[in-house]
C-alpha positions in Angstrom: -59.0 21.3 100.4 -62.4 22.2 102.2 -64.4 20.5 105.1 -68.2 21.2 105.4 -69.3 21.3 108.6 -72.8 21.5 110.6 -73.9 22.6 113.7 -75.9 20.1 115.4 -76.1 22.1 118.5 -79.3 23.7 120.0 -77.7 27.0 119.9 -75.2 28.8 117.6 -71.6 27.6 117.5 -69.6 30.6 118.2 -65.8 31.0 117.5 -65.9 28.1 115.1 -62.0 27.0 114.3 -61.7 24.1 111.2 -58.1 22.8 110.6 -57.0 19.5 108.9 -54.4 17.7 110.0 -52.1 15.9 106.8 -50.7 12.7 106.8 -47.0 14.6 107.8 -48.6 16.0 110.8 -48.8 19.5 109.1 -51.8 21.1 110.4 -53.5 23.5 107.8 -55.8 26.3 109.2 -59.1 26.8 106.8 -61.2 29.5 106.3 -65.2 29.8 107.1 -67.6 31.9 109.2 -67.3 32.1 112.8 -70.4 31.7 113.5 -73.0 28.7 112.5 -76.3 29.2 113.6 -78.4 26.1 114.8 -78.4 23.4 111.8 -76.5 25.8 109.6 -74.0 24.1 107.6 -70.8 25.8 105.7 -67.9 24.9 103.5 -64.7 25.8 105.2 -61.7 26.0 102.9 -57.8 26.5 102.7 -56.3 29.1 100.6 -53.5 28.1 98.3 -54.2 24.1 98.3 -55.5 23.5 94.9 -55.3 19.7 95.1 -53.9 17.4 98.2 -54.0 13.6 97.2 -53.0 10.7 99.6 -53.7 7.2 100.0 -53.3 8.3 103.7 -56.1 9.4 106.0 -56.3 13.1 106.9 -58.3 14.2 110.0 -60.2 17.2 110.3 -60.8 19.4 113.5 -63.4 21.3 114.4 -63.9 23.6 117.3 -65.6 26.3 118.7 -66.0 28.7 122.0 -69.0 27.5 123.3 -69.1 24.0 122.0 -69.2 20.6 124.8 -66.7 18.2 123.6 
């Protein structure tokens, strides 16, 4: 399982955290860089999840310590 994130902000995003909420409500933290420079993209991945298939929606959650919501 993986999610690609791009920093669309004007400054570096620090303390970046990415997770995915599965259809059954379980939240899985993804691994990736803790900082993304302006316009930088990175892939965040879950270890131990080779394949997750569902007809229901999964929700990605992204946060950082200096992001505006």
